[in-house]
C-alpha positions as a printed NumPy array, in Angstrom:
array([[-65.587, -55.507, 120.635],
       [-66.48 , -57.528, 123.68 ],
       [-63.698, -57.382, 126.259],
       [-62.802, -60.734, 127.821],
       [-60.748, -60.292, 130.95 ],
       [-59.939, -63.913, 131.781],
       [-59.402, -67.266, 130.111],
       [-62.157, -68.648, 132.334],
       [-65.338, -66.627, 132.52 ],
       [-66.109, -67.725, 136.07 ],
       [-62.902, -66.415, 137.621],
       [-62.432, -62.904, 136.31 ],
       [-59.071, -61.791, 137.591],
       [-56.978, -58.729, 137.026],
       [-55.014, -57.366, 139.946],
       [-53.84 , -54.183, 141.55 ],
       [-51.959, -54.221, 144.852],
       [-51.133, -51.205, 146.996],
       [-51.052, -50.127, 150.616],
       [-54.102, -49.467, 152.758],
       [-54.304, -48.53 , 156.391],
       [-58.082, -48.267, 156.599],
       [-59.37 , -51.777, 155.991],
       [-62.612, -51.09 , 157.804],
       [-63.502, -48.407, 155.255],
       [-62.914, -50.535, 152.183],
       [-66.014, -50.218, 149.95 ],
       [-65.359, -53.595, 148.314],
       [-65.855, -55.588, 151.515],
       [-69.638, -55.549, 151.221],
       [-72.17 , -54.976, 148.489],
       [-71.864, -51.407, 147.262],
       [-74.195, -49.122, 149.186],
       [-75.312, -47.247, 146.077],
       [-78.49 , -47.135, 144.032],
       [-78.671, -50.389, 142.074],
       [-75.51 , -51.702, 143.792],
       [-73.186, -50.01 , 141.295],
       [-69.451, -49.542, 142.045],
       [-69.046, -46.677, 144.49 ],
       [-66.531, -44.587, 142.595],
       [-67.136, -41.742, 145.032],
       [-65.412, -43.866, 147.722],
       [-63.119, -46.246, 145.846],
       [-59.471, -45.222, 146.141],
       [-56.247, -46.731, 144.894],
       [-55.334, -48.009, 148.35 ],
       [-58.508, -50.108, 148.534],
       [-57.442, -52.607, 145.876],
       [-54.746, -54.539, 147.753],
       [-56.858, -55.589, 150.759],
       [-59.867, -56.206, 148.531],
       [-57.955, -58.518, 146.211],
       [-56.232, -60.323, 149.064],
       [-59.507, -60.752, 150.938],
       [-61.232, -61.853, 147.728],
       [-58.62 , -64.544, 147.149],
       [-58.84 , -65.643, 150.79 ],
       [-62.63 , -65.898, 150.693],
       [-62.673, -67.746, 147.397],
       [-60.034, -70.189, 148.606],
       [-62.242, -70.991, 151.598],
       [-65.248, -71.438, 149.306],
       [-63.296, -73.763, 147.014],
       [-62.036, -75.798, 149.986],
       [-65.601, -76.185, 151.27 ],
       [-66.736, -77.499, 147.893],
       [-63.762, -79.825, 147.4  ],
       [-63.861, -81.204, 150.948],
       [-67.618, -81.574, 151.169],
       [-68.222, -85.063, 152.663],
       [-71.531, -85.337, 150.828],
       [-71.65 , -87.003, 147.421],
       [-71.092, -84.557, 144.531],
       [-74.273, -83.056, 143.119],
       [-74.972, -80.296, 140.662],
       [-76.018, -77.976, 143.488],
       [-73.229, -78.614, 145.978],
       [-70.472, -78.578, 143.335],
       [-71.363, -76.92 , 140.018],
       [-73.731, -74.238, 141.3  ],
       [-71.435, -73.668, 144.273],
       [-68.52 , -73.112, 141.883],
       [-70.595, -70.693, 139.86 ],
       [-71.332, -68.705, 143.031],
       [-67.749, -68.636, 144.309],
       [-65.495, -65.602, 144.133],
       [-68.107, -62.843, 144.416],
       [-65.78 , -60.443, 146.245],
       [-62.898, -61.205, 143.91 ],
       [-65.104, -60.61 , 140.888],
       [-66.407, -57.354, 142.349],
       [-62.947, -55.855, 142.754],
       [-61.574, -57.407, 139.53 ],
       [-64.329, -56.089, 137.295],
       [-64.087, -52.609, 138.771],
       [-60.31 , -52.425, 138.641],
       [-59.922, -53.869, 135.183],
       [-62.551, -51.506, 133.786],
       [-60.391, -48.614, 134.936],
       [-57.108, -50.071, 133.703],
       [-58.704, -50.084, 130.254],
       [-60.611, -46.796, 130.35 ],
       [-58.969, -44.549, 132.953],
       [-55.551, -45.811, 133.946],
       [-52.349, -44.063, 135.014],
       [-48.71 , -45.038, 135.484],
       [-49.248, -46.336, 139.017],
       [-52.156, -48.556, 138.025],
       [-50.323, -49.826, 134.945],
       [-47.23 , -50.698, 136.971],
       [-49.252, -52.461, 139.642],
       [-51.286, -54.371, 137.073],
       [-48.099, -55.593, 135.441],
       [-46.543, -56.494, 138.778],
       [-49.396, -58.495, 140.217],
       [-51.123, -60.106, 137.229],
       [-49.236, -63.395, 137.853],
       [-50.853, -63.713, 141.301],
       [-54.274, -63.936, 139.728],
       [-53.058, -66.392, 137.118],
       [-51.889, -68.554, 139.999],
       [-55.271, -68.223, 141.704],
       [-56.98 , -69.475, 138.572],
       [-54.59 , -72.436, 138.377],
       [-55.111, -73.229, 142.055],
       [-58.814, -73.677, 141.393],
       [-58.682, -75.535, 138.097],
       [-55.831, -77.834, 139.077],
       [-57.484, -78.777, 142.395],
       [-57.697, -82.541, 142.043],
       [-60.421, -83.069, 144.672],
       [-62.573, -80.497, 142.957],
       [-61.844, -81.916, 139.519],
       [-62.857, -85.404, 140.626],
       [-66.202, -84.112, 141.89 ],
       [-66.885, -82.302, 138.627],
       [-65.711, -85.304, 136.598],
       [-68.079, -87.617, 138.471],
       [-71.066, -85.355, 137.835],
       [-70.091, -85.152, 134.146],
       [-69.972, -88.951, 133.93 ],
       [-73.384, -89.242, 135.6  ],
       [-74.847, -86.708, 133.183],
       [-73.34 , -88.49 , 130.172],
       [-74.734, -91.815, 131.41 ],
       [-78.157, -90.304, 132.019],
       [-78.235, -91.197, 135.724],
       [-78.937, -87.572, 136.66 ],
       [-81.363, -85.231, 134.953],
       [-80.175, -81.733, 134.082],
       [-81.722, -78.906, 132.105],
       [-80.11 , -77.783, 128.854],
       [-78.553, -74.788, 130.6  ],
       [-77.275, -76.923, 133.476],
       [-75.749, -79.365, 130.996],
       [-74.067, -76.454, 129.249],
       [-72.737, -75.072, 132.548],
       [-71.426, -78.479, 133.63 ],
       [-69.588, -78.858, 130.317],
       [-68.049, -75.395, 130.682],
       [-66.686, -76.212, 134.109],
       [-65.48 , -79.664, 133.132],
       [-63.757, -78.305, 130.029],
       [-62.176, -75.53 , 132.099],
       [-60.583, -78.106, 134.401],
       [-59.28 , -80.226, 131.54 ],
       [-58.065, -77.189, 129.577],
       [-56.334, -75.875, 132.709],
       [-54.345, -79.077, 133.155],
       [-56.3  , -80.922, 135.829],
       [-55.724, -84.204, 133.995],
       [-51.969, -83.658, 133.603],
       [-49.22 , -85.172, 135.714],
       [-47.752, -82.952, 138.475],
       [-44.653, -82.011, 136.476],
       [-46.729, -80.874, 133.493],
       [-49.094, -78.983, 135.798],
       [-46.167, -77.129, 137.326],
       [-44.885, -76.14 , 133.894],
       [-48.376, -75.02 , 132.832],
       [-48.579, -72.78 , 135.902],
       [-45.254, -71.213, 134.981],
       [-46.451, -70.595, 131.435],
       [-49.707, -69.012, 132.588],
       [-47.901, -66.687, 135.   ],
       [-45.477, -65.529, 132.366],
       [-48.242, -65.065, 129.794],
       [-50.24 , -62.881, 132.183],
       [-47.219, -60.632, 132.744],
       [-46.369, -60.459, 129.045],
       [-49.958, -59.634, 128.106],
       [-50.052, -56.726, 130.543],
       [-46.692, -55.419, 129.305],
       [-47.822, -55.676, 125.682],
       [-50.952, -53.577, 126.309],
       [-49.109, -50.993, 128.381],
       [-46.497, -50.587, 125.648],
       [-49.223, -49.815, 123.098],
       [-50.862, -47.308, 125.423],
       [-47.492, -45.624, 125.98 ],
       [-46.868, -45.443, 122.232],
       [-50.312, -43.946, 121.626],
       [-49.756, -41.285, 124.262],
       [-46.182, -40.482, 123.247],
       [-46.851, -39.489, 119.64 ],
       [-48.015, -35.937, 119.026],
       [-48.015, -34.221, 115.643],
       [-47.942, -30.537, 116.627],
       [-48.378, -28.004, 113.829],
       [-47.552, -24.309, 114.091],
       [-47.991, -23.196, 110.459],
       [-51.531, -22.635, 109.164],
       [-50.294, -23.761, 105.788],
       [-49.913, -27.259, 107.19 ],
       [-53.683, -27.349, 107.733],
       [-54.452, -27.251, 104.003],
       [-57.427, -29.434, 103.131],
       [-58.611, -29.975, 106.694],
       [-62.276, -29.127, 107.398],
       [-63.143, -26.56 , 110.063],
       [-64.261, -29.195, 112.574],
       [-60.933, -31.018, 112.282],
       [-58.918, -27.804, 112.723],
       [-61.031, -26.727, 115.692],
       [-60.644, -30.11 , 117.356],
       [-56.871, -30.065, 116.813],
       [-56.655, -26.607, 118.377],
       [-58.583, -27.839, 121.413],
       [-56.253, -30.854, 121.702],
       [-53.217, -28.577, 121.566],
       [-54.654, -26.219, 124.154],
       [-55.381, -29.11 , 126.535],
       [-51.761, -30.223, 126.13 ],
       [-50.412, -26.774, 126.984],
       [-49.729, -25.865, 123.346],
       [-52.283, -23.087, 122.896],
       [-52.21 , -21.415, 119.488],
       [-51.034, -24.618, 117.796],
       [-52.753, -27.683, 116.373],
       [-52.184, -31.21 , 117.659],
       [-52.981, -34.556, 116.072],
       [-52.618, -37.903, 117.831],
       [-52.879, -41.603, 117.048],
       [-56.428, -41.746, 118.435],
       [-58.731, -42.777, 115.602],
       [-60.891, -39.654, 115.967],
       [-57.777, -37.54 , 115.312],
       [-55.718, -39.761, 113.011],
       [-58.281, -40.774, 110.396],
       [-59.635, -37.285, 109.605],
       [-56.061, -36.075, 109.121],
       [-55.258, -38.937, 106.728],
       [-58.552, -38.383, 104.979],
       [-58.313, -34.621, 104.36 ],
       [-54.756, -33.314, 104.793],
       [-53.188, -32.162, 101.532],
       [-49.74 , -32.392, 103.147],
       [-48.432, -35.749, 101.984],
       [-45.295, -35.643, 104.115],
       [-47.361, -35.102, 107.268],
       [-49.77 , -37.869, 106.329],
       [-46.787, -40.173, 105.945],
       [-45.398, -39.173, 109.341],
       [-48.7  , -39.889, 111.099],
       [-49.365, -43.112, 109.212],
       [-45.926, -44.587, 109.837],
       [-46.11 , -43.682, 113.523],
       [-49.383, -45.605, 113.742],
       [-48.354, -48.788, 111.898],
       [-44.982, -48.968, 113.688],
       [-46.303, -48.882, 117.234],
       [-44.393, -51.379, 119.339],
       [-41.766, -51.643, 116.609],
       [-39.357, -48.824, 117.415],
       [-36.585, -50.669, 119.272],
       [-37.226, -48.734, 122.478],
       [-38.646, -49.402, 125.934],
       [-42.096, -49.978, 124.393],
       [-40.964, -52.425, 121.732],
       [-43.258, -55.458, 121.464],
       [-41.407, -57.661, 118.959],
       [-39.81 , -59.956, 121.502],
       [-42.895, -59.762, 123.735],
       [-45.255, -61.092, 121.067],
       [-42.72 , -63.7  , 119.945],
       [-42.408, -64.969, 123.503],
       [-46.211, -65.011, 123.885],
       [-46.639, -67.146, 120.766],
       [-43.809, -69.45 , 121.86 ],
       [-45.42 , -70.035, 125.247],
       [-48.844, -70.558, 123.689],
       [-47.483, -73.294, 121.436],
       [-45.944, -75.014, 124.443],
       [-49.178, -74.684, 126.402],
       [-51.242, -76.151, 123.566],
       [-48.926, -79.146, 123.264],
       [-49.023, -79.794, 127.012],
       [-52.809, -79.97 , 126.725],
       [-52.803, -82.325, 123.746],
       [-53.206, -79.929, 120.799],
       [-50.798, -79.52 , 117.899],
       [-51.114, -75.72 , 117.827],
       [-52.672, -72.953, 119.886],
       [-55.388, -72.185, 117.345],
       [-56.82 , -75.695, 117.671],
       [-56.696, -75.357, 121.46 ],
       [-58.771, -72.157, 121.219],
       [-61.109, -73.218, 118.426],
       [-62.067, -76.439, 120.145],
       [-64.419, -74.247, 122.215],
       [-65.783, -72.224, 119.268],
       [-68.332, -72.747, 116.526],
       [-65.556, -73.246, 113.966],
       [-64.03 , -76.153, 115.985],
       [-60.607, -76.214, 114.237],
       [-58.116, -74.119, 112.29 ],
       [-58.909, -75.793, 108.959],
       [-62.509, -74.571, 109.073],
       [-61.332, -71.03 , 109.819],
       [-58.614, -71.013, 107.164],
       [-61.013, -72.36 , 104.524],
       [-63.499, -69.657, 105.471],
       [-60.949, -66.829, 105.356],
       [-59.205, -67.994, 102.198],
       [-62.526, -68.235, 100.404],
       [-63.262, -64.585, 101.215],
       [-59.692, -63.473, 100.445],
       [-59.997, -64.051,  96.714],
       [-63.062, -61.818,  96.421],
       [-61.591, -59.19 ,  98.724],
       [-58.118, -58.817,  97.206],
       [-59.506, -58.573,  93.688],
       [-61.692, -55.629,  94.735],
       [-58.849, -53.979,  96.652],
       [-56.632, -54.052,  93.554],
       [-59.377, -52.398,  91.497],
       [-59.77 , -49.705,  94.142],
       [-56.   , -49.093,  94.245],
       [-55.977, -48.629,  90.481],
       [-58.786, -46.061,  90.732],
       [-56.906, -44.107,  93.393],
       [-53.678, -44.216,  91.392],
       [-55.57 , -42.852,  88.381],
       [-56.681, -39.83 ,  90.431],
       [-53.077, -39.204,  91.518],
       [-51.947, -39.436,  87.895],
       [-54.646, -37.024,  86.678],
       [-53.527, -34.509,  89.301],
       [-50.046, -34.603,  87.838],
       [-48.62 , -36.454,  90.811],
       [-45.983, -38.761,  89.397],
       [-45.569, -40.645,  92.658],
       [-46.884, -44.102,  93.422],
       [-49.893, -44.606,  95.689],
       [-48.786, -45.483,  99.234],
       [-50.538, -46.474, 102.446],
       [-50.607, -42.878, 103.716],
       [-52.379, -41.83 , 100.484],
       [-55.272, -44.296, 100.575],
       [-57.683, -42.396, 102.845],
       [-56.939, -39.064, 101.139],
       [-57.585, -40.279,  97.6  ],
       [-60.459, -42.525,  98.664],
       [-62.166, -39.367,  99.925],
       [-61.569, -37.743,  96.531],
       [-62.936, -40.838,  94.785],
       [-65.984, -40.812,  97.041],
       [-66.719, -37.231,  96.034],
       [-66.09 , -38.047,  92.381],
       [-68.246, -41.187,  92.225],
       [-70.962, -40.339,  94.727],
       [-70.748, -36.564,  95.094],
       [-70.464, -37.097,  98.847],
       [-67.814, -36.364, 101.428],
       [-67.73 , -37.019, 105.155],
       [-67.82 , -33.302, 105.918],
       [-71.202, -33.062, 104.199],
       [-72.921, -35.677, 106.357],
       [-71.066, -35.201, 109.638],
       [-73.198, -32.215, 110.811],
       [-76.198, -34.572, 110.862],
       [-74.471, -37.009, 113.206],
       [-74.121, -35.246, 116.526],
       [-73.493, -37.783, 119.28 ],
       [-76.644, -36.715, 121.133],
       [-78.858, -37.222, 118.097],
       [-77.256, -40.53 , 117.121],
       [-77.837, -41.811, 120.648],
       [-81.469, -40.74 , 120.407],
       [-81.727, -42.675, 117.163],
       [-80.149, -45.751, 118.731],
       [-82.481, -45.617, 121.722],
       [-85.442, -45.148, 119.371],
       [-84.456, -48.308, 117.483],
       [-84.174, -50.517, 120.576],
       [-87.441, -49.101, 121.896],
       [-89.273, -49.992, 118.693],
       [-87.661, -53.428, 118.513],
       [-87.816, -54.513, 122.135],
       [-89.857, -51.907, 124.036],
       [-86.731, -50.83 , 125.952],
       [-86.653, -47.423, 127.67 ],
       [-83.279, -45.697, 128.25 ],
       [-83.704, -43.231, 131.137],
       [-80.779, -40.929, 132.037],
       [-79.949, -40.989, 135.757],
       [-77.513, -38.952, 137.823],
       [-77.497, -40.824, 141.135],
       [-74.94 , -43.453, 140.022],
       [-71.271, -42.686, 140.852],
       [-68.954, -42.59 , 137.812],
       [-65.173, -42.77 , 137.459],
       [-64.961, -39.769, 135.087],
       [-67.295, -36.768, 134.608],
       [-67.668, -37.634, 130.89 ],
       [-69.347, -40.948, 131.737],
       [-73.157, -40.924, 131.455],
       [-75.468, -43.45 , 133.09 ],
       [-78.915, -44.804, 132.225],
       [-81.557, -46.918, 133.896],
       [-82.621, -49.486, 131.301],
       [-86.258, -50.533, 131.628],
       [-88.288, -53.164, 129.837],
       [-91.626, -52.335, 128.212],
       [-93.422, -53.05 , 131.507],
       [-91.146, -50.693, 133.468],
       [-89.134, -53.454, 135.14 ],
       [-85.394, -52.971, 135.544],
       [-83.189, -54.634, 132.926],
       [-79.927, -53.123, 134.134],
       [-77.756, -50.022, 134.364],
       [-75.846, -48.767, 131.331],
       [-72.693, -46.614, 131.377],
       [-71.594, -44.668, 128.263],
       [-67.946, -43.491, 128.128],
       [-67.354, -42.036, 124.673],
       [-64.467, -39.532, 124.649],
       [-60.689, -40.117, 124.41 ],
       [-58.333, -39.441, 127.307],
       [-54.696, -40.167, 128.011],
       [-55.524, -43.091, 130.309],
       [-57.867, -44.823, 127.86 ],
       [-56.756, -47.571, 125.511],
       [-57.658, -47.232, 121.853],
       [-60.689, -48.803, 120.229],
       [-64.216, -49.428, 121.452],
       [-65.611, -52.173, 123.657],
       [-68.324, -53.409, 125.972],
       [-68.035, -55.167, 129.314],
       [-69.667, -55.361, 132.739],
       [-69.281, -54.279, 136.345],
       [-71.702, -57.034, 137.408],
       [-73.093, -60.093, 135.646],
       [-76.718, -61.181, 135.565],
       [-77.851, -64.278, 137.422],
       [-81.482, -65.063, 138.126],
       [-83.137, -61.9  , 139.511],
       [-79.827, -59.973, 139.764],
       [-79.656, -57.517, 136.872],
       [-76.384, -56.591, 135.149],
       [-74.305, -53.396, 135.129],
       [-73.064, -52.893, 131.561],
       [-70.767, -50.326, 129.971],
       [-69.648, -49.177, 126.524],
       [-66.332, -47.411, 125.976],
       [-65.136, -45.605, 122.828],
       [-63.014, -42.63 , 121.769],
       [-65.204, -40.49 , 119.539],
       [-64.479, -36.932, 118.455],
       [-64.696, -34.533, 121.383],
       [-66.834, -31.379, 121.335],
       [-64.743, -28.392, 120.196],
       [-65.743, -24.784, 120.871],
       [-69.423, -24.428, 120.009],
       [-69.334, -27.556, 117.849],
       [-70.884, -30.605, 119.565],
       [-69.27 , -34.034, 119.182],
       [-69.927, -34.951, 115.553],
       [-69.49 , -38.56 , 114.483],
       [-68.21 , -40.026, 111.258],
       [-70.308, -42.687, 109.577],
       [-67.905, -45.324, 110.922],
       [-68.318, -43.946, 114.448],
       [-72.102, -44.04 , 114.086],
       [-71.887, -47.731, 113.224],
       [-69.459, -48.289, 116.114],
       [-71.949, -46.715, 118.538],
       [-74.682, -49.072, 117.313],
       [-72.249, -52.028, 117.311],
       [-71.128, -51.665, 120.911],
       [-74.681, -51.15 , 122.098],
       [-75.539, -54.444, 120.408],
       [-73.069, -56.068, 122.799],
       [-74.676, -54.088, 125.618],
       [-78.114, -55.445, 124.673],
       [-76.715, -58.975, 124.818],
       [-75.553, -58.221, 128.354],
       [-78.671, -56.33 , 129.44 ],
       [-81.381, -58.649, 128.109],
       [-79.853, -61.887, 129.36 ],
       [-82.136, -64.15 , 131.385],
       [-79.952, -66.978, 132.626],
       [-79.749, -68.909, 135.862],
       [-75.958, -68.952, 136.234],
       [-73.159, -66.392, 136.017],
       [-71.051, -68.47 , 133.647],
       [-73.827, -68.879, 131.069],
       [-75.228, -65.347, 131.259],
       [-74.919, -62.488, 128.809],
       [-71.901, -62.399, 126.526],
       [-70.179, -65.477, 128.015],
       [-70.598, -67.228, 124.67 ],
       [-68.306, -68.688, 122.012],
       [-65.963, -66.064, 120.598],
       [-67.249, -66.514, 117.038],
       [-70.853, -66.052, 118.208],
       [-70.386, -63.029, 120.472],
       [-70.249, -60.538, 117.589],
       [-73.668, -61.491, 116.185],
       [-75.735, -59.258, 118.522],
       [-73.349, -56.333, 117.993],
       [-72.959, -56.545, 114.237],
       [-76.632, -56.983, 113.493],
       [-77.311, -53.661, 115.255],
       [-75.111, -51.851, 112.727],
       [-77.683, -52.543, 110.002],
       [-80.257, -50.236, 111.582],
       [-77.807, -47.317, 111.787],
       [-78.183, -46.323, 108.132],
       [-81.654, -47.612, 107.334],
       [-83.57 , -44.705, 105.684],
       [-86.438, -44.811, 108.2  ],
       [-83.949, -44.676, 111.064],
       [-81.831, -41.904, 109.536],
       [-84.93 , -39.758, 109.043],
       [-85.645, -40.091, 112.737],
       [-82.291, -39.062, 114.2  ],
       [-80.072, -37.438, 111.537],
       [-80.736, -33.745, 112.223],
       [-78.344, -30.911, 111.372],
       [-76.807, -29.673, 114.608],
       [-77.031, -25.997, 113.537],
       [-80.251, -25.711, 111.541],
       [-82.292, -28.513, 113.095],
       [-83.241, -29.699, 109.617],
       [-83.666, -33.426, 108.992],
       [-81.236, -35.08 , 106.647],
       [-82.536, -34.751, 103.064],
       [-83.542, -37.788, 101.013],
       [-80.77 , -36.995,  98.54 ],
       [-78.114, -37.462, 101.229],
       [-79.776, -40.623, 102.505],
       [-79.654, -42.047,  98.984],
       [-75.967, -41.146,  98.725],
       [-75.265, -42.9  , 102.019],
       [-77.101, -45.978, 100.772],
       [-75.159, -45.896,  97.508],
       [-71.969, -45.629,  99.535],
       [-72.56 , -48.851, 101.49 ],
       [-70.171, -50.918,  99.345],
       [-67.648, -48.132,  98.684],
       [-64.021, -48.961,  99.595],
       [-65.06 , -52.421, 100.786],
       [-62.159, -54.013,  98.981],
       [-59.838, -52.048, 101.273],
       [-61.937, -52.521, 104.421],
       [-62.385, -56.254, 103.939],
       [-58.792, -56.852, 102.877],
       [-57.234, -55.12 , 105.906],
       [-59.635, -57.032, 108.18 ],
       [-58.941, -60.35 , 106.461],
       [-55.187, -59.71 , 106.496],
       [-55.29 , -59.234, 110.275],
       [-57.51 , -62.307, 110.692],
       [-55.137, -64.43 , 108.641],
       [-52.104, -63.001, 110.449],
       [-53.698, -64.014, 113.745],
       [-54.206, -67.537, 112.428],
       [-50.699, -67.789, 110.96 ],
       [-49.232, -66.851, 114.335],
       [-51.323, -69.379, 116.218],
       [-51.156, -72.183, 113.634],
       [-47.429, -72.674, 114.193],
       [-46.626, -76.021, 115.74 ],
       [-43.146, -74.959, 116.817],
       [-41.62 , -71.635, 117.846],
       [-38.924, -72.287, 115.225],
       [-41.501, -71.505, 112.531],
       [-41.543, -67.881, 113.713],
       [-37.877, -67.417, 112.805],
       [-35.599, -64.867, 114.427],
       [-37.534, -61.791, 113.286],
       [-41.28 , -61.621, 113.973],
       [-41.684, -58.725, 111.515],
       [-40.035, -60.828, 108.803],
       [-42.553, -63.573, 109.635],
       [-45.407, -61.099, 109.182],
       [-43.965, -59.779, 105.917],
       [-43.459, -63.268, 104.492],
       [-47.03 , -64.274, 105.284],
       [-48.488, -61.108, 103.771],
       [-46.359, -61.572, 100.645],
       [-47.576, -65.151, 100.447],
       [-51.145, -63.847, 100.439],
       [-50.312, -61.283,  97.77 ],
       [-51.372, -58.362,  99.985],
       [-50.769, -55.154,  98.043],
       [-48.239, -52.79 ,  99.687],
       [-50.733, -49.921,  99.996],
       [-52.706, -51.884, 102.587],
       [-51.386, -52.999, 105.963],
       [-53.204, -55.544, 108.117],
       [-55.695, -53.733, 110.319],
       [-53.476, -54.763, 113.235],
       [-49.823, -55.672, 112.868],
       [-48.118, -58.101, 115.243],
       [-46.617, -55.463, 117.552],
       [-49.926, -53.72 , 118.343],
       [-52.44 , -56.528, 117.821],
       [-53.885, -56.231, 121.334],
       [-57.055, -58.087, 120.326],
       [-55.065, -61.329, 120.217],
       [-52.992, -60.58 , 123.327],
       [-55.089, -58.803, 125.934],
       [-58.681, -58.99 , 124.718],
       [-59.387, -62.67 , 124.272],
       [-59.335, -62.813, 120.457],
       [-56.253, -65.051, 120.038],
       [-57.009, -67.328, 117.072],
       [-60.348, -65.547, 117.137],
       [-60.076, -62.304, 115.194],
       [-61.783, -64.13 , 112.305],
       [-64.924, -64.068, 114.449],
       [-65.935, -60.615, 113.194],
       [-66.307, -62.002, 109.682],
       [-67.682, -65.346, 110.889],
       [-70.357, -63.503, 112.858],
       [-71.026, -61.246, 109.863],
       [-72.205, -64.32 , 107.995],
       [-74.69 , -64.791, 110.833],
       [-75.716, -61.135, 111.171],
       [-76.135, -60.567, 107.427],
       [-78.326, -63.652, 107.193],
       [-80.255, -62.731, 110.359],
       [-80.95 , -59.182, 109.189],
       [-82.44 , -60.569, 106.006],
       [-85.16 , -62.047, 108.21 ],
       [-85.922, -58.526, 109.438],
       [-85.833, -57.143, 105.882],
       [-88.239, -59.818, 104.702],
       [-90.827, -58.965, 107.342],
       [-89.995, -55.302, 108.053],
       [-87.022, -53.963, 110.002],
       [-89.233, -53.314, 113.047],
       [-91.379, -56.42 , 112.703],
       [-92.359, -57.359, 116.242],
       [-92.538, -61.109, 115.687],
       [-89.018, -61.191, 114.251],
       [-87.662, -58.893, 116.982],
       [-89.291, -60.976, 119.707],
       [-87.862, -64.167, 118.22 ],
       [-84.355, -62.682, 118.09 ],
       [-84.657, -61.446, 121.66 ],
       [-86.047, -64.691, 123.078],
       [-83.915, -67.108, 121.072],
       [-80.597, -65.215, 120.988],
       [-80.263, -62.142, 123.202],
       [-81.838, -63.584, 126.347],
       [-80.174, -66.978, 126.057],
       [-76.522, -66.207, 126.744],
       [-74.612, -69.494, 126.562],
       [-77.501, -71.627, 127.806],
       [-77.361, -73.756, 124.644],
       [-75.093, -74.463, 121.677],
       [-74.793, -71.252, 119.622],
       [-75.732, -72.814, 116.286],
       [-78.769, -74.359, 117.957],
       [-79.766, -70.908, 119.189],
       [-79.274, -69.47 , 115.709],
       [-81.261, -72.217, 114.009],
       [-84.062, -71.737, 116.548],
       [-84.281, -68.121, 115.413],
       [-83.663, -68.456, 111.677],
       [-84.856, -71.98 , 110.952],
       [-81.654, -72.908, 109.104],
       [-77.891, -72.408, 109.12 ],
       [-76.508, -69.381, 107.229],
       [-74.163, -69.199, 104.245],
       [-71.696, -66.619, 102.921],
       [-73.907, -65.145, 100.215],
       [-75.501, -62.373, 102.281],
       [-72.084, -61.238, 103.532],
       [-70.64 , -61.069, 100.016],
       [-73.66 , -59.087,  98.794],
       [-73.523, -56.668, 101.732],
       [-69.863, -55.917, 101.114],
       [-70.297, -55.685,  97.344],
       [-67.683, -58.365,  96.801],
       [-69.797, -60.532,  94.52 ]])
């Protein structure tokens, strides 16, 4: 996942305010005095944020006033490029702070983020509702449309982004409507922060603590050892603790023979934000959707999805719904077949009960062993984090000549975080990469990529990946599941998009692209993770040092379409739920009970009860705090692109240099310097279709 921290890529704003008596020592007030200009976490303290944010706002306001009040005629340089350069201090503190609120937060930071988020929403509105500034941008846009000024393709793209940002922020509205839009944006920023904090609180609050060894029946040694380490860290030595973190939750659901405990863990996970307590999100998400509908209508759209999609490849909700509904038929049919197979195993075992959601992973593991003679425990020893990383770095070196060199002179915010100097084939600096891979109480769930600094011209980016993989336990190193291996490759695909960018402006650089295009570079990287030639290079048993045998590689290949009915259906259900929420043209369509709305829509689809949407409305943070509102479909939309693009590599060889160079030059380096479909056609020679996706998932 690519984290988007702001509705406008140019003004990246998330705020923390607190006291500071030592303004002169604030590390944010000048470029960081560190190797490569990285954030100086050795000096940054909580009390530095308030003066840094306030100074950043003050400086940017002065910059905006200078642009708006410039007596010279508007030009691309004195208006558009000047806008692109504004807010450097504010961006510096925002990117640093928001990275920590996602990956290493605490109660004080969460409270301050929630308290002051509206201030930054107001700052964004102050810029994009500045009428003098809007008129300058509008004039340049008219001149460009008339052909009276000559701009490059990237400059034309940047101008359009700024112009659209003004219009979509209400610059063309009357004063009364602008005032209401400001109120909506402020409230949305507060609600979004509350929503995310509630989910984090729910994740941290649940702990399944076991004291009886009999309750560990079915769990592999590595799962038991990890649970003992978790319990010890929580002051429960001699016990075993399981949490809602994916690296803890999924192995328990997959292997535990204790059905009642599986049910307890599963229900705790799917009911996050739905427990009628201080962390309940039902009214929060309902209010968010209500305000989004009102915002869309103020700006001339019938629903929020069309407001969002107007800036995406899909363009409108009909295109997305047609796309998703077409896939749904294939997906649901396969999911029903899989459910019947799992029920048959339960019946053969003499279990007279009906298959439920908390049974799926457990019996799917049994089916995997039955059909493919393969279980996760058999392959996991070959996927130590260190070796998988070596395999990943080997792949990007062979494709693009990139060298990943560990460094220890860059300050980090947590000891677990590792840093790398990323060099091109000629030894030149591409950027700095941070890897933060282990769960902690202050880290939100999931995996993502973002930046501490964007690329522009000669300035190279500072990029990070965050995930929550299985921790090392005792003498066992961190061992990844196959899904975690693919996640590691996926997020580094985003990182490559950020690291290889060669753009001339902040707002067009790196991953600042259409939401339904941003997942292409990440998802295509997943294909290399289980290619036989790649597996032979990195999949080495952590104890014996032996390479993974061909027999296991063949089993992994055979497994590629296993359980895809389930995987695709839960993903599609969430994508459709996102669209249903944002397709409403009136808050009345939501009804009084948001959970009843969700249930009705899933029943309408015919979703089988053993499968829940990958994200339910009360913990669907992708569509609240991560920029995927009316955009969760983009994972599948981009999979059409990545499946088609990888076929080009398969046709010529997965490490074919001509194909790799074309993908780098025509996609990865281009950021948002041109229309995304134009970039794709430049690489592939044609537009893609769904066939490769359906084949890859075994749905057709």
